[in-house]
C-alpha positions in Angstrom: 83.4 46.4 115.6 85.6 44.4 113.9 88.4 45.3 111.6 89.8 43.2 109.3 93.2 43.6 107.3 93.1 40.4 105.4 90.8 38.5 103.1 90.9 35.2 105.2 90.1 37.6 108.4 86.9 39.3 106.8 85.8 35.6 105.2 86.1 34.4 108.9 84.2 37.5 110.0 81.2 37.0 107.5 81.2 33.2 108.3 80.8 33.6 112.1 78.1 36.1 111.1 76.2 33.5 109.1 76.7 30.5 112.0 75.2 33.2 114.2 72.1 33.4 112.0 72.4 36.1 109.9 70.0 35.5 107.1 71.8 39.1 104.7 74.6 40.7 105.1 74.7 44.5 103.2 78.0 45.7 102.3 79.2 48.9 101.4 82.7 49.5 99.4 84.2 52.9 100.1 87.9 54.8 99.4 87.8 56.2 102.7 87.3 59.9 104.2 83.6 59.7 104.8 81.2 62.1 104.9 77.7 62.1 105.0 76.7 60.2 101.9 78.3 57.3 103.0 76.9 56.9 106.2 74.0 57.5 104.2 75.0 54.3 102.7 75.5 52.5 105.9 72.0 53.5 107.6 70.6 52.1 104.4 72.3 48.9 104.6 71.4 48.9 108.4 67.7 49.1 107.1 67.7 46.4 104.7 70.1 43.4 106.1 71.0 41.9 109.4 75.1 42.3 109.8 76.7 45.3 107.8 80.4 45.7 106.4 82.0 48.4 105.4 85.4 48.4 103.4 87.9 50.9 103.2 90.6 50.7 100.3 91.8 53.5 98.1 92.0 51.3 94.9 95.2 52.0 93.1 93.4 50.7 89.3 90.7 52.9 88.9 93.5 55.9 88.9 94.9 57.1 85.8 97.1 59.7 87.5 99.1 58.8 90.1 99.7 62.2 91.8 95.6 61.9 91.9 95.9 58.6 94.1 98.6 60.2 95.9 96.9 62.9 96.8 93.3 61.3 97.6 92.2 62.2 101.7 93.3 59.5 104.0 91.6 59.4 107.5 91.7 55.8 109.0 91.2 56.7 112.8 88.4 58.9 111.4 86.9 56.6 109.3 86.6 53.9 112.0 84.8 56.2 114.7 82.9 57.3 112.4 81.7 53.2 111.4 81.5 52.6 114.5 79.3 55.2 116.0 76.8 53.7 113.7 76.8 50.4 114.3 78.7 49.0 111.5 79.7 44.7 112.2 82.7 44.4 110.4 85.2 46.8 108.5 88.0 45.6 105.7 90.7 47.6 106.2 93.4 45.9 103.4 96.4 47.0 102.4 97.4 47.1 98.4 99.8 44.0 98.5 96.7 42.6 100.4 93.8 43.2 97.2 96.5 42.7 94.6 99.3 40.4 95.4 102.7 39.8 92.9 101.5 38.0 89.6 98.1 39.6 89.1 96.4 39.5 86.3 93.0 39.2 85.9 90.8 42.0 85.0 86.3 42.7 84.7 85.4 45.1 82.4 82.1 46.2 81.3 83.3 47.1 77.7 80.5 48.9 76.1 80.1 51.0 79.3 82.9 51.9 80.5 84.3 53.2 77.7 82.4 56.2 77.0 81.2 58.9 79.5 83.4 59.8 81.8 85.2 56.4 80.6 86.6 57.8 77.6 87.8 61.3 79.8 89.0 58.9 82.4 90.5 55.7 79.6 90.8 52.2 82.7 88.9 54.1 85.5 85.7 52.0 85.4 87.7 48.6 84.6 89.6 49.1 88.1 86.3 49.6 89.3 84.8 46.4 88.3 87.9 44.4 88.8 88.0 45.8 92.7 84.4 45.2 93.3 84.4 42.0 91.8 86.8 41.1 94.1 85.7 42.4 97.4 82.3 40.5 96.5 84.3 37.6 96.6 85.6 38.5 99.9 83.0 39.6 101.9 80.4 37.4 100.0 77.3 40.1 101.1 74.0 39.4 100.2 73.2 43.4 99.2 75.3 46.0 98.2 74.8 49.8 98.4 76.3 52.4 96.0 75.8 56.4 95.7 74.1 57.1 92.7 76.3 60.3 92.4 78.4 58.1 91.0 75.7 57.2 88.4 77.6 55.6 85.0 79.5 53.4 88.2 76.3 52.6 89.2 75.2 51.1 85.7 78.4 49.8 85.1 78.4 47.6 88.5 74.8 46.9 88.0 75.5 46.0 84.2 78.2 43.7 85.6 76.5 42.0 88.6 73.5 40.8 85.9 76.2 39.5 83.2 78.4 37.7 85.7 75.2 36.2 88.0 76.7 37.2 90.9 74.1 36.8 93.8 74.1 40.1 95.0 71.2 42.8 94.9 72.8 46.3 94.2 71.2 49.5 95.7 71.5 53.0 94.6 71.3 55.8 97.3 70.1 59.3 96.6 72.9 62.1 96.5 73.7 63.6 100.0 74.3 67.5 98.7 76.0 70.2 101.1 73.8 73.0 102.1 74.5 75.0 98.9 73.8 72.3 96.8 77.5 70.9 96.3 77.3 67.4 96.0 79.2 65.4 99.2 82.3 63.9 97.7 85.9 63.0 99.6 87.0 65.2 96.9 85.7 68.3 98.5 88.0 69.0 100.9 91.2 69.6 98.5 89.0 72.2 96.6 91.0 75.4 97.1 88.8 77.8 98.6 87.7 80.2 96.0 86.5 76.8 93.5 85.0 76.0 97.3 82.1 78.8 96.4 82.5 78.8 92.8 81.7 74.1 92.7 77.7 74.7 93.5 77.5 75.9 90.1 77.0 72.3 88.9 74.2 72.0 91.1 72.8 75.1 89.9 72.8 74.3 86.3 71.4 70.6 86.6 68.2 72.6 89.0 67.6 75.0 86.4 68.0 72.1 83.4 65.2 70.1 85.4 63.0 73.2 85.8 63.5 74.0 81.9 62.4 70.9 80.8 59.6 70.5 83.1 58.3 73.7 82.4 57.6 73.5 78.1 59.3 71.2 75.1 62.7 71.4 75.2 65.4 70.2 73.2 68.8 68.2 74.0 70.7 71.1 72.4 69.0 73.8 74.2 69.4 71.8 77.8 72.9 71.9 76.8 73.3 75.1 75.8 71.6 76.3 79.3 73.9 74.3 81.0 76.7 75.9 79.6 75.8 79.1 80.3 75.2 78.3 83.9 78.2 77.1 84.5 79.9 79.4 82.6 78.9 81.7 85.7 81.8 80.0 87.7 85.2 81.4 86.0 87.3 78.5 87.4 84.9 75.9 86.0 86.9 74.0 82.8 84.1 71.9 81.6 85.3 68.5 80.5 81.5 66.8 79.7 78.2 67.7 79.6 76.5 64.2 78.5 72.4 64.1 78.1 72.1 60.3 77.9 68.8 57.8 78.3 68.4 57.3 81.6 67.8 53.7 81.5 70.4 53.0 78.8 72.7 55.9 78.9 72.6 55.9 75.2 73.0 58.6 73.1 70.3 61.2 72.5 69.2 63.8 70.1 66.3 65.9 68.9 63.6 66.8 71.3 63.1 65.4 75.1 60.9 62.6 74.9 61.7 60.2 78.0 64.0 60.3 81.1 67.3 61.8 80.9 70.1 61.5 82.8 72.5 64.9 82.5 76.0 63.9 83.6 78.3 67.4 84.2 82.2 66.5 84.7 84.1 70.0 85.4 87.4 70.6 87.0 88.3 73.2 89.4 92.4 73.8 89.3 93.3 69.7 89.5 89.7 68.7 91.0 87.4 66.9 88.6 83.8 67.0 90.0 81.1 65.6 88.6 77.3 65.6 89.7 74.1 64.3 87.8 70.3 64.4 87.8 67.4 62.7 85.7 65.1 64.9 84.2 61.5 63.9 82.3 60.0 65.8 79.8 56.8 67.9 80.1 
């Protein structure tokens, strides 16, 4: 497995892959602190592509809170061991200065999707995501890229960006990977206090109840939201930032009876840690 710490090294590595006959290069962007969810993306990429490239880069431009960036878990040695065991062909492991040289001033933003829902809670977050993913696509030059569906709005942002800017990259989503107790896997989970970790699966329980409620009988958006809020209230430490119920395709607002597939997007804080989860539900 080749570890590339510069843009030029990464471009040489992918050019060598192409020269060696690789017809399809798959790319998995990550911020490291890898878990089974990331490895599932790697395996999906392997099943779809001749060669697989992974990036490990904690992107500062998508953090609105400097302390959150500072505390984000990092373990490059462990990450490299995991990726090597999965048969990854190359890893891009750049420094911040390599990705954002002095004087950099260009940004990429999906102006509608980036400023609603989680984007309204975390201003600038999706602008940072879109900018760094554009840069990574330009550096790696993949044919396909793979992202987790846990970050539902992020995936919508990236798909919109690829469409709008005519990027020659096929974007794949991978279903949420969960812990045995239902908690969606996230690099942030390791930062939860023990008592918060016990309570955190309430997100998946709330989503399961809502899914069952929608499938059992006609229901309104307000009734779904009220039931979710009641379930989340079972966790004393949970501070609800958002319970959004949106059109599953467009992320547009919904009101009245549930009459089409909807995505429920939860953003809940346990102490300083913001957890997100989602579920697509369909009317009976």
